[in-house]
C-alpha positions in Angstrom: 88.2 95.2 103.5 89.4 97.8 106.4 91.0 100.9 105.3 94.1 100.9 105.6 94.7 96.7 105.9 98.2 95.3 105.5 99.8 93.9 102.3 102.1 91.1 101.7 104.4 91.7 98.4 106.9 89.0 98.2 108.8 88.8 101.6 108.1 92.2 102.5 104.7 93.0 104.7 103.1 96.4 104.5 101.3 97.9 107.4 99.4 99.9 104.9 97.9 98.9 101.3 97.7 103.2 100.7 100.6 103.8 98.0 102.3 106.6 97.0 102.0 105.9 93.0 105.4 106.8 91.1 105.4 110.1 89.7 107.7 111.8 86.9 108.8 115.2 88.6 106.9 114.4 91.3 107.6 111.4 93.9 111.1 112.8 94.4 113.0 112.0 98.7 111.3 115.4 99.7 107.4 114.8 98.4 107.8 110.6 99.3 108.9 111.8 103.3 106.1 113.7 103.5 103.4 111.6 102.0 104.9 108.3 104.3 104.8 110.8 106.9 100.9 110.7 106.6 100.5 107.4 106.0 101.5 105.8 102.9 102.3 103.1 103.4 105.3 102.2 100.6 106.6 104.8 97.7 108.2 104.3 95.1 110.7 106.6 93.0 109.8 108.5 89.1 110.7 105.9 86.6 114.2 105.4 85.8 115.4 104.7 82.4 116.8 101.4 82.6 119.0 102.3 79.0 120.2 105.6 81.1 121.6 103.4 84.0 123.4 101.1 81.4 124.8 104.0 79.9 126.1 105.4 83.5 124.0 108.5 82.9 124.0 110.3 86.2 120.6 112.0 86.1 119.1 108.1 85.8 120.9 106.7 89.0 120.1 109.9 90.5 117.0 109.6 90.5 116.9 106.0 92.3 118.5 108.2 95.7 116.6 107.5 98.8 117.0 109.5 101.9 117.1 107.2 105.6 113.6 109.2 106.8 111.3 107.4 104.3 111.3 104.2 105.2 111.4 101.4 102.3 111.3 102.3 98.6 110.9 100.7 95.5 112.7 101.4 92.6 110.1 102.2 89.0 112.4 101.3 86.0 111.6 101.5 82.2 112.3 99.8 79.0 112.2 96.8 76.5 115.3 95.1 76.7 115.1 92.6 79.4 118.7 92.1 79.1 119.9 95.8 79.9 116.5 96.1 82.5 117.4 93.3 84.0 121.2 94.8 84.5 119.7 97.9 86.1 117.8 96.6 88.9 120.7 94.2 89.7 122.4 97.8 90.0 119.8 99.3 92.3 119.7 96.0 94.3 122.9 95.9 94.8 122.4 99.8 95.8 119.7 99.0 98.4 116.6 99.2 97.0 114.4 96.3 98.3 111.5 96.0 95.5 111.5 96.9 91.9 109.0 98.1 89.7 108.6 98.0 86.4 106.7 100.6 84.2 104.0 99.0 81.7 101.6 101.5 82.0 103.2 105.4 81.3 101.4 106.5 77.9 103.6 109.3 77.5 104.8 109.2 73.2 108.0 110.2 74.4 107.9 106.8 76.0 105.8 104.8 74.4 107.1 106.1 70.7 110.7 103.9 72.2 108.2 100.6 72.4 107.9 101.5 76.3 105.8 101.6 79.0 102.3 101.2 78.1 103.0 100.2 74.4 104.8 96.7 76.1 100.8 96.1 76.7 100.9 95.2 72.9 103.3 92.6 73.3 102.6 89.9 76.2 105.4 87.6 75.4 107.6 90.1 75.7 105.8 91.7 79.2 107.0 88.1 80.4 110.6 87.9 78.9 111.2 91.1 80.4 109.8 90.1 83.9 111.4 86.6 83.6 114.6 87.9 83.0 114.6 90.7 85.8 113.4 87.9 88.5 116.8 86.1 87.1 118.8 88.4 87.8 117.6 89.7 91.3 116.4 88.8 95.2 114.1 91.0 95.8 110.4 91.1 94.9 109.6 92.1 91.3 106.9 94.0 90.6 104.2 95.4 87.0 102.6 98.8 87.1 99.4 98.5 84.0 96.9 100.3 82.3 93.4 98.9 80.8 95.1 98.3 77.4 97.0 100.5 74.9 94.4 100.4 72.4 90.8 101.8 73.2 88.4 99.0 73.1 91.4 97.0 73.3 91.1 95.4 77.2 94.1 93.6 77.4 94.6 94.3 81.2 94.4 90.8 82.4 96.6 89.1 79.5 99.6 91.3 80.3 99.2 90.6 84.1 99.1 86.7 83.4 101.9 86.9 81.7 103.6 89.2 84.0 102.6 86.2 86.9 104.2 83.6 84.6 107.4 85.5 84.7 107.6 86.0 88.5 105.6 89.1 89.1 105.4 89.4 92.8 102.3 92.0 92.5 100.6 93.8 90.1 99.6 97.4 89.4 96.4 98.5 86.6 94.8 101.9 86.1 91.7 101.7 84.9 92.0 103.9 81.5 93.4 103.0 78.0 97.4 104.1 77.0 95.4 106.6 74.1 92.8 108.0 77.0 95.9 109.1 79.6 93.9 111.1 82.6 90.7 112.0 80.8 87.4 110.3 81.3 87.0 107.9 84.4 89.1 104.9 85.4 87.3 101.8 84.6 87.6 99.7 88.8 85.7 97.0 86.5 89.2 96.7 84.4 91.0 95.7 88.0 88.2 93.6 89.4 88.8 91.2 86.0 92.5 91.2 87.0 92.2 90.1 89.9 89.4 87.4 89.3 92.2 86.2 86.7 95.1 86.5 88.9 97.0 84.8 91.7 99.6 87.9 93.0 98.3 90.7 94.6 96.3 93.3 92.4 96.8 96.8 94.0 94.0 99.9 92.4 95.7 102.9 90.6 93.6 105.8 89.0 90.6 108.1 89.9 91.0 107.5 94.6 90.9 111.2 95.5 89.4 110.9 99.0 88.4 107.9 101.3 85.0 107.8 100.2 86.2 106.7 96.6 89.5 104.8 98.4 86.0 102.4 99.9 84.4 102.3 96.4 87.1 101.5 94.9 88.1 98.2 97.2 84.3 97.1 97.0 84.4 97.5 92.9 86.9 96.2 92.1 88.1 93.7 95.2 92.2 94.7 94.4 94.6 94.2 97.7 95.3 97.8 97.9 95.7 101.4 96.3 97.9 103.7 95.1 97.4 107.6 95.4 99.1 109.5 92.3 97.6 113.0 91.1 95.2 113.1 94.1 98.1 113.1 96.2 99.9 116.3 94.2 99.7 119.7 96.5 97.5 117.3 99.1 99.5 114.6 101.1 96.9 114.5 103.8 94.6 112.3 101.7 97.2 109.2 102.9 95.9 110.6 106.5 92.2 110.8 105.8 91.9 107.6 104.0 93.9 106.1 106.7 90.8 107.2 109.3 93.3 109.2 111.3 92.1 112.4 110.6 88.8 114.2 108.9 87.4 112.1 106.2 88.1 114.8 103.8 89.4 118.8 103.0 91.9 120.0 103.5 93.7 120.3 107.3 93.7 123.7 109.6 95.7 126.3 108.7 98.7 125.8 110.6 99.4 122.3 109.5 99.6 123.4 105.7 101.9 126.2 106.9 104.0 123.6 108.9 104.1 120.6 105.8 104.5 123.6 103.1 107.4 124.3 104.7 109.4 121.5 105.6 108.7 120.5 101.9 110.3 124.1 101.4 113.1 122.8 103.6 113.1 118.6 102.7 113.8 120.1 98.9 116.3 122.9 100.2 118.3 120.0 102.0 118.8 116.9 99.6 118.5 119.3 95.9 120.0 122.8 97.0 119.0 126.3 97.0 118.6 127.0 93.2 116.6 123.7 92.6 114.9 123.6 96.1 113.3 127.1 94.6 112.5 126.3 91.8 110.9 123.0 92.2 109.0 124.3 94.6 106.6 126.4 92.5 105.2 123.7 90.8 104.5 121.9 94.4 103.0 125.2 95.9 100.3 125.7 93.2 99.3 122.5 94.2 99.3 123.1 97.9 97.4 127.0 97.0 95.0 125.9 95.2 91.1 127.1 95.5 92.1 129.2 98.5 92.1 133.0 98.4 94.7 135.3 97.3 96.6 132.2 96.2 97.3 133.5 92.2 99.1 136.5 94.3 101.2 134.0 96.6 101.8 131.9 93.3 103.0 135.0 91.4 105.7 136.2 93.7 106.7 133.0 94.5 107.4 132.6 90.5 109.4 135.4 91.0 112.5 134.7 93.2 115.5 132.5 93.4 115.5 132.4 97.5 114.1 129.4 99.1 114.4 132.7 102.2 112.3 135.2 100.9 109.8 132.2 99.6 109.8 130.6 103.8 109.0 135.0 104.6 106.3 134.9 102.1 104.2 132.1 102.9 104.7 132.7 106.4 103.2 136.0 105.4 100.4 134.5 103.4 99.1 131.9 106.5 99.2 134.8 109.1 97.3 137.9 107.0 
């Protein structure tokens, strides 16, 4: 398969089948904009609690807000009660969401402890009801994100994917680790192939695609229709450009391009979240951007001590000019 290729999900045709995966605390509007500019074919909001939406939580609702620069953005919701999830989906569709994604893969205890996220993979019948109820409530494509299974050794991704497909899901994404593994070990791409061979809807691979060569191998080994890039994009939005063949295959870009994107990220954070939040949230991003680079520790220490974006800008400027 060519990289990138087109991908159709429901009534949407994506010019690139390399997507930015939804990540809590990471894939906000500024980061989505940067990744789309580098060639990501699609992006999703951070996962949003359907129950929080039903309670009128402003924090939950705010996570679905998108920026004009980012293009189409899917809204990812999580929960376990079909009617509540359908109501949240209706609200987001009314707000312009072109696609609703349902998180059935999150491994975190605070999510699975409530029977949500990957805990749903213990009950394919509930997966079917959730998807069926949401699909009946909206007119946009509904997709599902799964894991290999919940309990290590008990692979249920095929059964769960088929349950979602039977409920009307337009596509499924599969992360090739069990819930118990979190992000340790290696993602099993053969589990994605088994889903692809069983399902009649597009299947997207998630897990351990961290370079152009890994993307090629992932397609070859899984037969997937698309790929989601998650943790590998943190501090490296250029990965989409490399996989798409627009830049050299491996390695971070030259320092001028790095500085441009890092400072643009800071300014986007300030534009969409304000001075104080921008300064605070930029700290984690700069750690990812400068990982492994000479003198990065001192820069990170200075940035962590300031709450002023102008000072952060000066620190970054001096670092790359020094």
